[in-house]
C-alpha positions, 0 to 999 in steps of 0.5 A: 503524544497527545492522544488525539486519536482515534482515526476514522478508519473504515476498512482494510483496503488491501495488503500489498506484497512486493514480488520479484515476478508478477506472473509467477505470484499471480499464478500462485494465488490463482492455483493455490486459492482459486482467486481472480485477478485484476488486469495488470496495471502499469504505474510508471510514476512509481516504477511498478507493475501490479495486479490485485488478487480478490478474495471475498472481502479483501484484496491483495496487491502484488507489486513488481518493479519495472526499473532499478530506482523503484521503491519496490526494487529497493525492497527486493534488494533487501528481501530477494524473495519478496514479502509484505510491503504495506497494509492499506487502511481506508478512511473517508477523509485522508487530510483529517487523518493525516492532520491527526497523525501529525498532531500525535507526532506520527511522521508521514512519508513524502514530505507529509503530503497527501497525494493521488494514488494510481486510482485517483484517490488521496493517499499517504504513508505513515512512517514505519518507525512510528507504526511498529515497523509496518508501512501503513498506507491511508487511502481515502475511499471517495474523492 
């Protein structure tokens, strides 16, 4: 490693949890913590349906697979009750963050590309083997 970091990370964007049943998970957060939720968002390109659960200063993204080839279905095949899928950190420049990580020999998933998320912002994922076993999403705050 060349130690060219640190990255310009501004916040935790969200914590993402894979769930086998989105409605049950949403009801759990609503009844247990009194949280508000977003409308359900379908993301056909990723084979998921999701909602955001809002706390005062953090949001939790609940994701349910919509088909058997979804990455979330693959996760649930290994973890049938669901669980922590990834953590999203935000930056003001995803491309520069990606370049710095690659310079530091940290692998980026999906052919090392920055792509557009369902919300239109630039995103990419760090390889969990290079991030202490945790899948980390980097999301640009404004495009």
